[in-house]
C-alpha positions as CSV (number, residue, x, y, z in Angstrom):
1,X,73.8,-39.1,51.6
2,X,74.5,-35.7,49.9
3,X,71.0,-34.4,49.7
4,X,68.5,-33.6,52.5
5,X,66.6,-36.6,53.9
6,X,63.7,-34.7,55.4
7,X,62.0,-32.5,52.9
8,X,59.0,-31.1,54.9
9,X,56.5,-32.2,57.5
10,X,53.0,-33.1,56.4
11,X,50.4,-30.8,58.1
12,X,46.9,-32.1,57.5
13,X,43.9,-33.1,59.6
14,X,44.9,-36.8,59.5
15,X,48.5,-36.1,60.6
16,X,47.3,-33.8,63.4
17,X,45.0,-36.6,64.7
18,X,47.8,-39.1,64.5
19,X,50.2,-36.9,66.4
20,X,47.6,-36.1,69.1
21,X,46.5,-39.7,69.7
22,X,49.5,-41.9,68.9
23,X,52.5,-39.7,68.9
24,X,53.1,-40.3,65.1
25,X,54.4,-37.5,62.8
26,X,54.4,-37.5,59.0
27,X,57.2,-36.2,56.7
28,X,57.8,-36.0,53.0
29,X,61.3,-37.6,52.6
30,X,63.8,-38.2,49.9
31,X,62.8,-41.2,47.7
32,X,66.2,-42.9,48.2
33,X,66.3,-42.6,52.0
34,X,65.9,-45.7,54.1
35,X,64.3,-46.1,57.5
36,X,67.6,-45.8,59.4
37,X,68.5,-42.6,57.6
38,X,65.1,-41.1,58.3
39,X,65.3,-42.1,62.0
40,X,68.8,-40.5,62.4
41,X,67.7,-37.3,60.6
42,X,64.6,-36.8,62.8
43,X,66.6,-37.6,66.0
44,X,69.3,-35.1,65.0
45,X,67.1,-32.3,63.8
46,X,64.4,-32.4,66.6
47,X,66.3,-33.9,69.5
48,X,63.8,-36.7,70.2
49,X,63.9,-40.5,70.4
50,X,62.3,-42.3,67.5
51,X,60.9,-45.8,68.3
52,X,59.5,-46.8,64.8
53,X,59.5,-45.6,61.2
54,X,57.0,-46.6,58.5
55,X,57.4,-45.6,54.9
56,X,55.1,-45.5,51.9
57,X,55.6,-44.3,48.3
58,X,52.6,-42.2,47.4
59,X,51.7,-42.5,43.7
60,X,51.4,-39.6,41.3
61,X,47.9,-38.2,40.5
62,X,46.5,-36.5,37.4
63,X,44.7,-33.3,38.1
64,X,42.5,-31.1,35.9
65,X,40.8,-27.7,36.3
66,X,38.5,-25.6,34.3
67,X,39.6,-22.1,33.2
68,X,38.3,-19.5,30.7
69,X,40.6,-20.9,28.1
70,X,39.5,-24.5,28.6
71,X,40.5,-27.5,30.5
72,X,44.0,-27.6,31.9
73,X,45.5,-31.0,32.7
74,X,48.6,-31.8,34.7
75,X,50.1,-34.3,37.2
76,X,51.2,-34.1,40.8
77,X,54.5,-35.9,41.3
78,X,54.9,-39.1,43.3
79,X,56.7,-38.8,46.7
80,X,57.8,-40.9,49.6
81,X,56.1,-40.4,53.0
82,X,57.5,-41.5,56.4
83,X,55.3,-41.9,59.5
84,X,57.6,-41.6,62.5
85,X,56.5,-42.9,65.9
86,X,58.2,-41.2,68.9
87,X,59.0,-42.7,72.2
88,X,56.4,-42.5,75.0
89,X,56.0,-38.9,76.4
90,X,57.9,-37.1,73.6
91,X,56.4,-34.7,71.0
92,X,57.4,-32.4,68.2
93,X,56.5,-28.7,68.0
94,X,56.4,-27.6,64.3
95,X,54.9,-24.1,65.1
96,X,57.1,-23.0,68.0
97,X,54.3,-22.5,70.5
């Protein structure tokens, strides 16, 4: 695949809870990437063993906000999310602690 499979990790309260309790990490990935490509990309980039990959396509959402000039409407694009489960005893360090 020519483009990058892993786009960015998802850092949120829910993803932090999943990583702490179950060893699962969330990533925004390319929409055309399959589970095997995601597994290979995580193992190559972070040097860990991946035991399972779950994917979901998150739908786009409409957003609006009030400003002085009136109501502004827009959309947030749809994206593909991958939840990667690592082997027992392994973890990822996104912040370099």
